[in-house]
C-alpha positions in Angstrom: -17.2 -29.3 -13.8 -16.6 -25.7 -12.5 -19.6 -23.7 -11.5 -19.9 -20.3 -13.4 -20.0 -17.3 -11.0 -23.0 -15.3 -12.3 -22.8 -12.0 -10.6 -19.9 -10.4 -8.9 -19.7 -7.3 -6.7 -16.4 -5.5 -6.0 -16.4 -3.3 -2.8 -13.7 -0.5 -2.4 -13.3 1.7 0.6 -13.2 5.2 -1.3 -12.3 6.4 -4.7 -10.5 9.7 -4.5 -7.1 9.2 -5.9 -5.2 6.5 -8.0 -2.8 5.0 -5.5 -1.7 1.5 -4.3 -5.1 0.3 -3.3 -6.6 1.5 -6.6 -4.0 -0.4 -8.5 -5.3 -3.6 -6.8 -8.8 -2.5 -7.8 -7.6 -2.0 -11.3 -6.4 -5.6 -11.6 -9.7 -6.9 -10.0 -11.7 -5.0 -12.6 -9.4 -6.5 -15.3 -9.9 -10.1 -13.9 -13.7 -9.6 -13.4 -14.7 -7.1 -16.1 -18.4 -7.7 -15.6 -18.4 -7.1 -11.9 -20.4 -4.2 -10.3 -18.4 -1.6 -8.2 -19.4 -0.1 -4.8 -17.5 2.5 -2.8 -18.2 4.8 0.2 -17.6 7.8 -2.1 -16.3 8.2 -5.7 -14.7 11.5 -6.8 -12.5 10.3 -9.4 -12.8 12.8 -12.5 -14.3 11.6 -15.7 -11.0 11.7 -17.5 -9.1 9.6 -15.0 -11.4 6.6 -14.8 -9.7 4.3 -17.1 -8.3 2.2 -14.4 -11.9 1.1 -13.5 -12.8 0.7 -17.2 -14.9 3.9 -16.9 -17.4 1.9 -14.8 -20.2 3.6 -12.9 -19.9 3.2 -9.1 -22.7 2.7 -6.6 -21.8 5.0 -3.6 -23.1 5.5 0.0 -25.1 8.4 1.3 -21.7 10.0 2.5 -21.2 10.9 -1.2 -23.9 13.7 -0.9 -22.9 15.1 2.6 -21.2 18.5 2.8 -17.5 18.8 1.9 -17.4 15.0 1.5 -15.1 15.4 -1.6 -12.2 16.8 0.5 -13.3 15.8 4.1 -14.5 12.3 3.5 -12.3 11.0 6.2 -14.1 13.2 8.7 -17.2 11.1 8.2 -15.3 8.0 9.6 -17.9 7.7 12.5 -20.6 7.2 9.7 -18.7 4.8 7.6 -19.7 1.7 9.6 -23.3 2.5 8.9 -22.8 3.6 5.3 -20.9 0.3 4.3 -23.7 -1.8 5.8 -26.3 -0.1 3.6 -25.1 -1.6 0.2 -27.7 -4.2 -1.0 -25.5 -7.1 -2.2 -28.1 -9.8 -2.0 -28.1 -10.5 -5.8 -24.5 -11.4 -6.0 -22.9 -14.8 -5.9 -19.5 -13.4 -5.1 -18.4 -10.4 -3.2 -14.8 -9.2 -3.3 -13.7 -6.3 -1.0 -10.6 -4.4 -1.3 -10.1 -3.2 2.2 -7.8 -1.0 4.3 -10.6 0.5 6.3 -14.3 -0.6 6.1 -15.0 -2.3 2.8 -14.6 -5.8 4.3 -17.5 -5.2 6.7 -20.3 -5.3 4.0 -23.2 -7.6 4.8 -23.6 -10.8 2.8 -25.8 -13.9 3.1 -25.1 -17.6 3.7 -25.3 -18.4 0.1 -22.8 -15.7 -1.0 -19.0 -16.1 -0.9 -17.2 -13.1 0.4 -13.4 -12.8 -0.3 -11.6 -9.8 1.2 -8.2 -8.5 0.0 -6.9 -6.8 3.1 -4.4 -4.1 2.6 -4.3 -3.5 6.4 -6.7 -3.5 9.3 -7.7 0.1 10.0 -4.2 1.5 10.6 -5.0 4.6 12.6 -7.5 2.7 14.9 -4.9 -0.1 15.7 -1.0 0.0 16.0 -0.8 3.4 14.5 -3.3 5.0 16.7 -0.8 7.1 18.8 1.1 8.2 15.7 -2.2 9.2 14.2 -3.2 11.3 17.2 0.0 12.9 17.4 0.3 13.9 13.8 -3.2 15.3 13.6 -2.9 17.2 16.9 -5.6 15.2 18.5 -3.4 13.7 21.3 -4.6 16.2 23.9 -7.7 18.0 25.1 -11.4 17.1 24.8 -11.2 16.5 21.0 -8.4 14.1 21.8 -10.5 12.1 24.3 -13.6 12.2 21.9 -11.3 10.8 19.1 -9.9 8.0 21.4 -13.3 7.0 22.3 -14.3 6.9 18.6 -11.3 4.8 17.6 -12.2 2.4 20.5 -15.7 2.0 19.0 -14.2 1.5 15.6 -11.8 -1.3 16.8 -14.7 -3.1 18.4 -16.7 -2.9 15.2 -13.8 -3.8 13.0 -13.0 -7.0 15.0 -16.7 -7.9 15.2 -17.3 -7.6 11.4 -14.2 -9.5 10.6 -16.3 -12.6 11.0 -18.5 -11.5 8.0 -15.7 -12.4 5.6 -15.4 -16.0 4.4 -11.8 -15.8 3.1 -9.1 -13.2 4.0 -6.1 -12.5 1.7 -3.3 -10.5 3.1 -1.1 -8.3 0.9 2.2 -9.4 2.6 3.3 -11.7 5.5 3.5 -8.4 7.6 -0.2 -7.9 7.1 -1.0 -11.6 7.5 0.6 -11.3 11.0 -1.4 -8.2 11.7 -4.6 -9.9 10.7 -3.8 -12.8 13.1 -3.1 -10.3 15.9 -6.3 -8.2 15.4 -8.9 -10.5 14.0 -7.5 -13.9 15.1 -8.1 -15.2 11.7 -5.9 -17.1 9.2 -5.3 -15.4 5.8 -3.6 -16.3 2.6 -0.8 -14.0 1.2 -1.1 -12.7 -2.4 1.3 -9.8 -3.1 -0.2 -6.7 -4.8 0.5 -6.1 -8.4 3.5 -4.0 -9.4 3.9 -2.6 -12.9 7.3 -4.1 -13.4 7.1 -3.8 -17.2 7.1 0.0 -16.8 10.6 -0.2 -15.5 13.6 -1.3 -17.7 16.7 -3.1 -16.6 19.8 -0.9 -16.5 23.1 -2.4 -15.6 25.1 0.8 -16.1 24.8 2.6 -12.7 26.1 6.1 -11.8 27.7 7.3 -8.4 24.6 8.4 -6.5 21.9 6.9 -4.3 18.2 7.7 -4.7 15.1 7.9 -2.4 11.7 9.0 -3.7 8.6 9.2 -1.6 5.7 11.6 -0.5 7.3 13.8 2.2 5.3 12.8 5.3 6.6 11.9 8.7 6.4 8.1 8.5 8.3 7.8 5.4 11.5 8.8 7.4 13.0 10.9 4.9 14.6 13.1 7.5 16.5 9.9 8.8 17.9 9.3 5.3 19.2 12.9 5.1 20.8 12.7 8.5 22.5 9.5 7.5 24.0 11.0 4.3 25.0 14.1 6.3 27.3 11.5 8.0 28.6 10.4 4.7 29.5 13.6 2.7 31.4 11.5 0.1 28.2 9.8 -0.9 25.8 11.6 -3.2 22.0 11.3 -2.5 19.1 12.4 -4.7 15.7 12.9 -3.3 12.5 13.0 -5.5 9.3 13.8 -4.0 7.0 16.5 -2.5 4.7 16.8 0.5 4.0 18.6 3.7 7.5 18.0 5.1 9.4 19.3 2.0 10.5 22.7 3.5 11.5 21.1 6.8 13.6 18.5 4.8 15.1 21.2 2.5 16.1 23.1 5.7 17.7 19.9 7.1 19.8 19.4 3.9 21.0 23.0 3.8 24.8 23.3 3.3 25.0 19.5 2.3 26.6 19.6 -1.1 26.1 15.9 -1.5 22.3 16.0 -0.9 20.0 17.2 -3.7 16.3 17.7 -3.3 14.6 17.5 -6.8 11.1 17.9 -5.7 8.3 16.5 -7.7 9.5 14.9 -10.9 7.5 13.3 -13.8 7.5 9.5 -14.2 10.2 9.8 -16.9 12.6 11.5 -14.6 11.8 9.1 -11.7 12.3 6.1 -13.8 15.7 7.3 -15.3 17.1 8.1 -11.8 15.8 4.7 -10.5 17.7 3.0 -13.4 21.0 4.8 -12.9 21.2 4.9 -9.0 23.6 2.7 -7.3 21.0 1.8 -4.8 17.5 2.9 -3.8 17.1 3.9 -0.2 13.9 3.1 1.8 13.5 3.9 5.6 9.8 3.5 6.1 7.9 0.6 7.7 5.3 -0.2 5.0 2.5 -2.8 4.8 4.0 -3.9 1.3 5.9 -1.0 -0.3 5.6 -0.9 -4.2 8.4 1.5 -4.9 11.3 -0.9 -3.6 10.0 -3.5 -6.0 9.8 -0.8 -8.9 13.6 0.0 -8.2 14.5 -3.7 -8.2 12.6 -3.9 -11.7 15.3 -1.5 -12.9 18.0 -3.9 -11.7 18.8 -1.4 -8.8 19.5 -2.9 -5.4 17.5 -1.6 -2.3 19.0 -0.5 1.0 15.8 -0.7 3.3 14.6 -0.8 6.9 14.2 -4.4 7.6 10.7 -4.5 8.9 7.2 -4.6 7.2 6.5 -5.6 3.6 10.2 -5.2 2.5 11.0 -8.5 4.3 8.9 -10.1 1.5 10.3 -8.0 -1.4 14.0 -7.5 -0.7 16.4 -10.4 -0.3 19.1 -9.3 2.1 22.6 -9.7 0.5 21.1 -10.6 -3.0 18.7 -7.9 -4.1 19.5 -5.4 -1.3 20.7 -4.7 2.2 18.4 -4.5 5.2 19.2 -2.4 8.3 17.8 -3.1 11.8 16.9 0.3 13.4 15.4 3.5 12.1 18.5 5.5 13.0 21.0 7.4 10.8 23.8 5.3 12.2 22.1 2.0 11.4 21.5 3.2 7.7 25.1 4.4 7.6 26.4 0.9 8.5 24.0 -0.5 5.8 25.4 1.7 3.1 29.0 0.6 4.2 27.8 -3.0 3.9 26.3 -2.3 0.5 29.6 -0.8 -0.7 31.3 -4.2 0.2 28.7 -6.4 -1.6 28.4 -7.5 -5.3 24.9 -7.5 -6.8 23.8 -8.9 -10.1 21.3 -6.5 -11.8 19.8 -9.3 -13.9 18.9 -11.4 -10.9 17.4 -8.3 -9.0 15.2 -7.7 -12.0 14.1 -11.3 -12.1 13.1 -11.2 -8.5 11.0 -8.1 -9.1 9.1 -9.9 -11.8 7.7 -12.2 -9.2 5.5 -9.4 -8.2 4.1 -8.4 -11.6 0.5 -7.7 -12.5 0.1 -10.9 -14.4 1.4 -13.0 -11.4 -1.2 -11.2 -9.3 -4.0 -11.8 -11.8 -3.2 -15.5 -12.1 -2.9 -16.2 -8.3 -5.9 -14.2 -7.4 -8.2 -15.6 -10.0 -7.0 -19.2 -9.2 -7.5 -18.7 -5.5 -11.1 -17.3 -5.8 -12.1 -20.0 -8.4 -10.9 -22.8 -6.1 -12.5 -21.3 -2.9 -15.8 -20.8 -4.9 -15.9 -24.3 -6.0 -15.3 -25.5 -2.4 -18.0 -23.0 -1.2 -20.7 -24.3 -3.6 -19.9 -27.9 -2.9 -20.0 -27.5 0.9 
C-alpha cells in the first residue's frame, strides 16, 4: 500500500518572470496543488500569477532589501544564507526547481528532497569566463572580487549538492554537467513543452526562421552571417533584446534577411508553421523553442551540442551542424535542401516532450522514490 505524502514544499530560485524554469514550476504546482511555495524573491504581479495557481509564496529576507525587484542578482553573495533560512521541518517531501541555489535548502533525515536541476549555477561554472566578459567584470579590482566570489559560490554549490537525495536533470547535457560538477548520478526527465499550442502545418513557404531573445550566446549574428553567404535563401528573424541594433546593422543591405523585431505569439506561431526550417545556433541546456518548431511539423537546423541532441533527430526531424561558424551552418542548410522530411513524423516526435508526458514521468518517479525512502 502506497504511503500518502502529507505535506509538500516546492522551492524555486526566484520569481520575477514567466520563462522556462517557471513553466516547470507551473507543472509542479499542477501535479501537487496543495504544496507550499518558497522562493528567494517573488515579484510576479498579481494579474500574472495564474501559472502558480495564485498561491502565496514564502520569500527570504532578500525580498525586502533595497532595489531587490530589479537588482536581485546583485544579492547573489547573500543567497546561500537566504536559501538556508527557510524552515522546511514540517514537510515530508521537498521538491526544488533549481538553476542557482534552490537545491541547497536544508532538510532532515526523515524528509525526501528531490531536485529538478535546470543546470548547476551556469555563471559560476563553465560559463564563468563568458559571464565576466559580457558583464565587463573580466578586468580590474571588481573583476578579481567577482572571481573570488564565484570561487566561494562553487565550493558552496558542490558542498550543498549532497543535501539532495535524488537529482533530476532536464537533459542528458545537464546530466553530464551534474556528473562533472557534483560527481552525482541523476535521472533525465525532459521539461514540459506546450506542444498543443502549436498546430501541424504541412504547407511550407520559401523562407527560414529563427526566433530568440537577442543576446550574445544565442549566436544570432552567426545565423545572419551564414545567410549573407546564401543570398538566394530568405531568412526571417523574430525577437528583440540588447543586440537588436547591432544585428540590424549586420543585416543592412541584405534583401534576403528580414528582422521583424518582437512579434505576438500568434505571429510567431504562424511563421513557425510556414517556415521551411527553424534555425537554432545556441548551445542550450535543453532548448524549448526547437521543440515548439517541431510541434508545427517544421524541421530544425541546429548547432549539434547541448539539449538539441535530445530533441532533434539528425536527418529525421532536422539537421545538426558541428561548429558555431557561418560556414558550418551554410553546409547544414545545403544538406537540409537535399533531405526529405515528413512533417507528421516531426510533430509526433515533439509530442514526446509534452506537458502531460512530463507530469506522468515526474509524478511516477517521485512516488516510487518516496516509497523506497519510507521503506528504507
